[in-house]
DOSE-32026 format. One record per residue (C-alpha): x, y, z; residue in one letter. Coordinates in steps of 0.1 Angstrom, whole numbers. Layout:
BEGIN
((X Y Z) 'a');
...
***
This chain:
BEGIN
((1130 -1141 -386) 'x');
((1167 -1128 -380) 'x');
((1183 -1161 -386) 'x');
((1162 -1168 -416) 'x');
((1166 -1126 -428) 'x');
((1208 -1134 -419) 'x');
((1209 -1166 -440) 'x');
((1192 -1145 -468) 'x');
((1218 -1121 -467) 'x');
((1246 -1134 -464) 'x');
((1234 -1159 -498) 'x');
((1231 -1126 -518) 'x');
((1263 -1114 -510) 'x');
((1277 -1141 -522) 'x');
((1258 -1140 -552) 'x');
((1272 -1105 -550) 'x');
((1237 -1092 -558) 'x');
((1219 -1065 -538) 'x');
((1232 -1069 -507) 'x');
((1208 -1052 -478) 'x');
((1210 -1019 -462) 'x');
((1175 -1010 -443) 'x');
((1150 -1029 -444) 'x');
((1105 -1021 -448) 'x');
((1075 -1034 -434) 'x');
((1046 -1043 -464) 'x');
((1025 -1009 -443) 'x');
((1055 -986 -445) 'x');
((1055 -970 -477) 'x');
((1082 -964 -501) 'x');
((1077 -935 -519) 'x');
((1097 -906 -500) 'x');
((1133 -899 -524) 'x');
((1156 -897 -499) 'x');
((1149 -923 -478) 'x');
((1158 -947 -508) 'x');
((1185 -923 -517) 'x');
((1202 -925 -478) 'x');
((1193 -961 -481) 'x');
((1210 -969 -510) 'x');
((1197 -1005 -512) 'x');
((1168 -1019 -497) 'x');
((1140 -1047 -489) 'x');
((1108 -1053 -480) 'x');
((1110 -1076 -450) 'x');
((1081 -1107 -467) 'x');
((1089 -1096 -499) 'x');
((1129 -1111 -485) 'x');
((1120 -1136 -461) 'x');
((1095 -1156 -490) 'x');
((1130 -1159 -505) 'x');
((1137 -1187 -479) 'x');
((1140 -1216 -496) 'x');
((1121 -1248 -489) 'x');
((1128 -1283 -473) 'x');
((1139 -1294 -506) 'x');
((1159 -1263 -512) 'x');
((1176 -1263 -486) 'x');
((1207 -1288 -497) 'x');
((1207 -1277 -535) 'x');
((1209 -1240 -525) 'x');
((1239 -1248 -497) 'x');
((1263 -1267 -522) 'x');
((1253 -1234 -543) 'x');
((1266 -1212 -517) 'x');
((1295 -1227 -512) 'x');
((1299 -1231 -550) 'x');
((1305 -1198 -550) 'x');
((1335 -1196 -527) 'x');
((1359 -1216 -549) 'x');
((1375 -1200 -584) 'x');
((1379 -1241 -596) 'x');
((1366 -1273 -598) 'x');
((1391 -1289 -578) 'x');
((1400 -1259 -554) 'x');
((1392 -1275 -510) 'x');
((1370 -1245 -498) 'x');
((1396 -1242 -461) 'x');
((1374 -1251 -427) 'x');
((1388 -1217 -411) 'x');
((1371 -1194 -438) 'x');
((1337 -1216 -441) 'x');
((1338 -1209 -406) 'x');
((1345 -1167 -407) 'x');
((1322 -1170 -432) 'x');
((1295 -1176 -411) 'x');
((1285 -1219 -425) 'x');
((1251 -1215 -405) 'x');
((1236 -1186 -429) 'x');
((1252 -1195 -458) 'x');
((1238 -1242 -452) 'x');
((1207 -1224 -442) 'x');
((1210 -1242 -409) 'x');
((1211 -1236 -367) 'x');
((1256 -1242 -362) 'x');
((1240 -1273 -341) 'x');
((1231 -1285 -373) 'x');
((1259 -1274 -393) 'x');
((1282 -1311 -385) 'x');
((1249 -1334 -400) 'x');
((1239 -1309 -429) 'x');
((1280 -1312 -440) 'x');
((1281 -1352 -433) 'x');
((1243 -1352 -453) 'x');
((1261 -1337 -484) 'x');
((1287 -1359 -482) 'x');
((1267 -1394 -480) 'x');
((1247 -1380 -513) 'x');
((1285 -1373 -530) 'x');
((1285 -1340 -530) 'x');
((1313 -1328 -508) 'x');
((1343 -1351 -494) 'x');
((1360 -1338 -466) 'x');
((1399 -1334 -457) 'x');
((1409 -1324 -420) 'x');
((1435 -1293 -412) 'x');
((1444 -1281 -380) 'x');
((1410 -1266 -370) 'x');
((1386 -1276 -393) 'x');
((1375 -1297 -420) 'x');
((1386 -1283 -454) 'x');
((1355 -1293 -481) 'x');
((1361 -1295 -518) 'x');
((1327 -1301 -542) 'x');
((1333 -1335 -557) 'x');
((1323 -1341 -599) 'x');
((1291 -1355 -589) 'x');
((1279 -1326 -566) 'x');
((1295 -1296 -601) 'x');
((1275 -1317 -615) 'x');
((1241 -1310 -592) 'x');
((1255 -1272 -598) 'x');
((1250 -1269 -630) 'x');
((1213 -1285 -627) 'x');
((1204 -1266 -598) 'x');
((1217 -1232 -619) 'x');
((1192 -1240 -640) 'x');
((1167 -1250 -626) 'x');
((1164 -1223 -602) 'x');
((1145 -1192 -615) 'x');
((1114 -1192 -604) 'x');
((1103 -1227 -616) 'x');
((1068 -1227 -590) 'x');
((1055 -1189 -605) 'x');
((1029 -1191 -629) 'x');
((1035 -1156 -635) 'x');
((1049 -1139 -668) 'x');
((1065 -1098 -670) 'x');
((1051 -1078 -697) 'x');
((1077 -1050 -711) 'x');
((1066 -1027 -733) 'x');
((1060 -997 -745) 'x');
((1027 -985 -730) 'x');
((1013 -965 -757) 'x');
((978 -964 -771) 'x');
((991 -978 -800) 'x');
((1003 -1010 -789) 'x');
((972 -1018 -765) 'x');
((954 -1039 -789) 'x');
((987 -1061 -800) 'x');
((984 -1058 -763) 'x');
((947 -1070 -756) 'x');
((942 -1089 -779) 'x');
((979 -1108 -787) 'x');
((1008 -1109 -760) 'x');
((979 -1109 -731) 'x');
((958 -1143 -743) 'x');
((991 -1157 -757) 'x');
((1006 -1165 -724) 'x');
((969 -1173 -709) 'x');
((967 -1202 -735) 'x');
((1008 -1212 -729) 'x');
((995 -1213 -690) 'x');
((1006 -1185 -672) 'x');
((991 -1147 -657) 'x');
((1001 -1119 -672) 'x');
((1009 -1085 -652) 'x');
((1021 -1059 -669) 'x');
((1030 -1033 -644) 'x');
((1003 -1007 -652) 'x');
((976 -1023 -649) 'x');
((987 -1032 -607) 'x');
((972 -1011 -580) 'x');
((1003 -1002 -559) 'x');
((1013 -966 -539) 'x');
((1050 -975 -545) 'x');
((1077 -963 -565) 'x');
((1075 -979 -600) 'x');
((1105 -988 -603) 'x');
((1105 -1007 -574) 'x');
((1076 -1022 -580) 'x');
((1095 -1032 -613) 'x');
((1119 -1046 -603) 'x');
((1097 -1074 -581) 'x');
((1074 -1081 -601) 'x');
((1105 -1093 -627) 'x');
((1120 -1110 -598) 'x');
((1088 -1131 -591) 'x');
((1081 -1139 -629) 'x');
((1092 -1172 -647) 'x');
((1102 -1151 -677) 'x');
((1094 -1123 -697) 'x');
((1081 -1112 -727) 'x');
((1100 -1080 -742) 'x');
((1085 -1060 -770) 'x');
((1106 -1041 -783) 'x');
((1080 -1020 -808) 'x');
((1088 -981 -803) 'x');
((1081 -944 -819) 'x');
((1092 -937 -845) 'x');
((1106 -904 -861) 'x');
((1082 -880 -867) 'x');
((1108 -856 -890) 'x');
((1123 -886 -909) 'x');
((1132 -858 -933) 'x');
((1154 -833 -910) 'x');
((1170 -869 -897) 'x');
((1207 -877 -909) 'x');
((1201 -908 -934) 'x');
((1220 -940 -939) 'x');
((1218 -958 -977) 'x');
((1214 -995 -971) 'x');
((1219 -1019 -997) 'x');
((1189 -1038 -1012) 'x');
((1173 -1062 -1040) 'x');
((1161 -1035 -1059) 'x');
((1199 -1013 -1054) 'x');
((1204 -987 -1029) 'x');
((1180 -971 -1008) 'x');
((1183 -945 -981) 'x');
((1165 -946 -951) 'x');
((1166 -925 -921) 'x');
((1195 -932 -893) 'x');
((1177 -928 -863) 'x');
((1143 -934 -872) 'x');
((1130 -954 -842) 'x');
((1139 -943 -808) 'x');
((1141 -971 -787) 'x');
((1127 -986 -756) 'x');
((1153 -981 -731) 'x');
((1131 -992 -700) 'x');
((1122 -1029 -725) 'x');
((1160 -1032 -731) 'x');
((1168 -1024 -694) 'x');
((1141 -1047 -677) 'x');
((1148 -1078 -702) 'x');
((1190 -1074 -697) 'x');
((1178 -1078 -652) 'x');
((1158 -1106 -663) 'x');
((1185 -1119 -680) 'x');
((1212 -1113 -653) 'x');
((1185 -1131 -623) 'x');
((1184 -1165 -653) 'x');
((1153 -1158 -666) 'x');
((1142 -1171 -697) 'x');
((1136 -1139 -722) 'x');
((1101 -1143 -752) 'x');
((1116 -1110 -779) 'x');
((1088 -1097 -801) 'x');
((1089 -1063 -823) 'x');
((1069 -1060 -851) 'x');
((1079 -1066 -886) 'x');
((1085 -1038 -899) 'x');
((1112 -1029 -865) 'x');
((1131 -1058 -874) 'x');
((1160 -1044 -885) 'x');
((1158 -1015 -857) 'x');
((1172 -1038 -825) 'x');
((1205 -1027 -810) 'x');
((1228 -1042 -826) 'x');
((1232 -1064 -788) 'x');
((1206 -1076 -790) 'x');
((1200 -1093 -831) 'x');
((1214 -1119 -830) 'x');
((1180 -1132 -804) 'x');
((1149 -1151 -816) 'x');
((1125 -1133 -823) 'x');
((1092 -1135 -833) 'x');
((1080 -1106 -854) 'x');
((1046 -1101 -851) 'x');
((1020 -1074 -884) 'x');
((986 -1088 -864) 'x');
((976 -1090 -827) 'x');
((962 -1126 -839) 'x');
((1001 -1134 -855) 'x');
((1011 -1124 -826) 'x');
((992 -1141 -800) 'x');
((998 -1177 -820) 'x');
((1038 -1175 -826) 'x');
((1033 -1158 -792) 'x');
((1020 -1186 -776) 'x');
((1039 -1210 -797) 'x');
((1071 -1190 -784) 'x');
((1061 -1204 -749) 'x');
((1050 -1234 -749) 'x');
((1083 -1240 -769) 'x');
((1108 -1229 -746) 'x');
((1094 -1221 -713) 'x');
((1069 -1250 -716) 'x');
((1034 -1252 -707) 'x');
((1027 -1234 -678) 'x');
((1000 -1243 -644) 'x');
((971 -1228 -661) 'x');
((964 -1244 -692) 'x');
((938 -1247 -699) 'x');
((929 -1285 -712) 'x');
***
């Protein structure tokens, strides 16, 4: 277990991902804020171990780690540098099998070696870079059947979730998870991050609450076919949590399905307006359009009913 943890920590550092400063067993709860504040970054041991590559994933993950050690495609990885980075941990391979691993990657055409004074320098070949690009696209939870839902938990949205989002995800062949439906004793933010990491994709609904005192708000002028119409400048209050969760998922390489109620499509933040949003007015319309979008962009899930 120690070797596996060391491999995963090394991989996360090469990815510029979270560094694990502390570990918790699943039996230990994380509700004490002083513990979290002191550790800063932490992982549950079982969740970390679950990320260790399966047999068929070892070479792809190892090659991805090597690709993170260079800035340019033709650059050689210095043998001394590779040695200093603890090659066994980057390659998910015990020290006495590193040479065999590198030999296998060479025979597959992914790398080529050039002898240096003490160690062999390694370079990823064009065929290797082609594989790296393909694996980057495929490495995002392809075996997960979970879809995470980020949305406003207001009662006015419950019907759209129960009769629109949830059945759409199920009809597409995936399991739907909204964090308020999962029993847990942990910090809610930690649970959200953990569940997004486990998901195949997320559905992010940007529908938000509206200002109840529009007459007191600043107004802007918007041009329309009927002339100029005054609209409240801050009529919609964006859901910061939804924006954060969608951005976090994109950073992990997960697909995000963007949805919003039709009357709020022009209220989306400027940075997200270029996304292809599924708009809806009724739960039934949302169910049909969302299911079609999921199947078109992510594919049919493993639980699809024939």
